[in-house]
C-alpha positions as CSV (number, residue, x, y, z in Angstrom):
1,M,0.0,0.0,0.0
2,A,1.4,3.4,-1.0
3,C,0.0,5.4,1.9
4,D,1.0,3.3,5.0
5,M,1.0,5.4,8.1
6,G,4.3,7.0,8.9
7,L,5.5,7.4,5.3
8,G,6.6,10.7,4.0
9,A,5.4,12.3,0.8
10,G,8.5,11.3,-1.1
11,E,8.2,7.7,-0.1
12,I,4.5,7.6,-1.0
13,A,5.2,9.2,-4.4
14,G,8.1,6.8,-5.0
15,R,5.8,3.8,-4.3
16,I,3.1,5.1,-6.6
17,N,5.7,5.7,-9.3
18,Q,7.2,2.2,-8.9
19,V,3.8,0.5,-9.4
20,L,2.8,2.7,-12.4
21,S,6.2,2.6,-14.2
22,H,6.8,-1.1,-13.9
23,N,6.2,-2.8,-17.3
24,N,4.6,0.4,-18.6
25,E,4.9,-0.3,-22.4
26,M,2.2,2.2,-23.2
27,S,4.0,5.0,-21.4
28,M,1.0,5.9,-19.2
29,F,1.5,8.5,-16.5
30,V,-0.4,10.3,-13.8
31,T,0.2,13.7,-12.4
32,A,0.0,13.9,-8.6
33,F,0.3,16.2,-5.7
34,V,1.2,14.1,-2.7
35,G,1.0,15.8,0.7
36,V,1.3,14.9,4.3
37,L,-0.2,17.6,6.6
38,D,0.4,17.8,10.3
39,L,-2.9,19.4,11.5
40,K,-1.4,20.4,14.8
41,T,1.6,22.3,13.5
42,G,0.4,23.2,10.0
43,E,3.6,21.7,8.5
44,L,3.0,20.3,5.0
45,E,5.5,18.0,3.4
46,F,4.7,17.5,-0.3
47,V,5.8,16.3,-3.7
48,C,4.6,17.6,-7.0
49,A,4.7,15.0,-9.7
50,G,3.8,17.2,-12.7
51,H,0.6,18.4,-11.1
52,N,-1.0,21.9,-10.8
53,A,0.1,23.9,-7.8
54,P,-2.6,23.9,-5.1
55,V,-3.9,27.2,-3.8
56,V,-3.2,28.2,-0.2
57,I,-6.1,30.3,1.2
58,S,-5.4,32.3,4.4
59,P,-8.3,33.1,6.8
60,D,-8.2,36.7,5.7
61,G,-8.9,35.6,2.1
62,T,-5.3,36.0,0.8
63,A,-5.0,33.3,-2.0
64,R,-1.7,32.2,-3.7
65,L,-0.5,29.3,-5.6
66,L,1.8,27.1,-3.5
67,P,5.4,27.7,-4.7
68,L,6.8,24.4,-5.7
69,H,9.2,22.4,-7.8
70,R,7.6,20.1,-10.4
71,D,9.1,16.6,-10.9
72,P,8.0,14.3,-13.7
73,P,4.5,12.7,-13.4
74,T,4.3,9.3,-11.6
75,G,4.7,6.4,-14.0
76,A,6.7,8.4,-16.6
77,V,10.2,7.5,-15.5
78,E,11.1,4.4,-13.5
79,G,13.2,5.1,-10.4
80,T,12.4,8.8,-10.2
81,R,13.5,10.4,-7.0
82,F,11.0,13.0,-6.1
83,T,11.9,16.4,-4.5
84,V,10.4,16.6,-1.1
85,Q,9.3,20.2,-0.3
86,K,7.9,21.8,2.8
87,A,5.6,24.7,3.7
88,R,4.0,25.8,6.9
89,L,0.3,26.8,6.9
90,G,-1.1,29.1,9.5
91,P,-4.1,28.3,11.7
92,G,-7.4,28.5,9.7
93,S,-5.6,28.2,6.3
94,R,-7.0,26.0,3.6
95,I,-5.4,24.1,0.7
96,L,-7.4,23.9,-2.5
97,A,-6.2,21.1,-4.8
98,Y,-7.7,20.5,-8.2
99,T,-7.0,18.7,-11.5
100,D,-6.3,20.6,-14.7
101,G,-9.9,20.0,-15.8
102,V,-10.7,23.1,-13.6
103,T,-8.2,25.5,-15.1
104,E,-8.6,24.2,-18.6
105,A,-12.4,24.2,-18.5
106,T,-13.3,26.0,-21.8
107,R,-16.4,27.8,-22.9
108,G,-17.8,28.4,-26.4
109,D,-15.5,31.3,-27.2
110,Y,-12.5,29.1,-26.3
111,A,-11.6,31.1,-23.2
112,M,-10.3,28.9,-20.4
113,F,-11.1,29.2,-16.7
114,G,-7.4,29.6,-16.0
115,D,-5.3,30.4,-12.9
116,G,-6.6,34.0,-12.7
117,R,-10.2,33.0,-12.2
118,L,-9.2,30.3,-9.8
119,L,-7.2,32.7,-7.6
120,E,-10.0,35.3,-7.9
121,Y,-12.5,32.8,-6.6
122,A,-10.1,31.5,-3.9
123,A,-9.7,35.1,-2.6
124,T,-13.4,35.0,-1.7
125,C,-13.0,31.9,0.5
126,G,-11.3,33.2,3.6
127,G,-13.0,31.6,6.6
128,R,-15.2,29.3,4.6
129,G,-15.5,25.6,5.3
130,V,-13.7,23.1,3.0
131,R,-16.9,21.6,1.5
132,E,-18.2,25.1,0.7
133,I,-14.9,26.0,-1.0
134,A,-14.9,22.9,-3.2
135,D,-18.6,23.0,-4.1
136,G,-18.3,26.7,-4.8
137,L,-15.4,26.3,-7.2
138,L,-17.3,23.6,-9.1
139,G,-20.2,26.0,-9.3
140,R,-18.0,28.7,-10.6
141,V,-16.5,26.4,-13.3
142,D,-20.0,25.3,-14.3
143,E,-21.2,29.0,-14.6
144,F,-18.1,29.9,-16.6
145,V,-18.5,27.2,-19.3
146,V,-22.2,28.0,-19.8
147,G,-23.4,24.5,-20.6
148,E,-20.4,23.5,-22.8
149,E,-19.5,19.8,-22.6
150,Q,-16.8,18.9,-20.1
151,S,-13.7,17.9,-21.9
152,D,-11.5,16.7,-19.0
153,D,-12.0,15.2,-15.6
154,I,-12.5,17.6,-12.7
155,T,-11.5,16.8,-9.2
156,I,-11.5,19.3,-6.4
157,M,-10.3,18.8,-2.8
158,A,-10.1,21.3,0.0
159,I,-8.3,20.7,3.3
160,G,-8.2,22.9,6.3
161,C,-5.7,23.4,9.2
């Protein structure tokens, strides 16, 4: 199991990569953001395997993309050693993680939702609960695309400290 208790983000990403890259003749890969968050201290240990940077939302509504180093996606290169990174989140902070189906959601005029709209929305979320943040983002994406067919998967996860 990749997520045994006590493993760090780098070890988890390495295990996922090992399983996905073994005998991978079709060169399939998966982007991933793997994080281990200590809810008591707010310390986040993470690996970014080709994934979008999550948004950090402060209680006052300040929203920013988490600065990070991107490694190759899991499954792409057997034996990849992932860069373990750390950040400290303040009390009441939220992490908003999402797949590229959010930022690449496209409406009829070919405009994409993008990072700008994502951050604009996130800046309205200070003090909100995690479910409200995730549901609200999905609602904003739906409003933006105005009934266009979804072209990519959309996954949204919000976590609070």
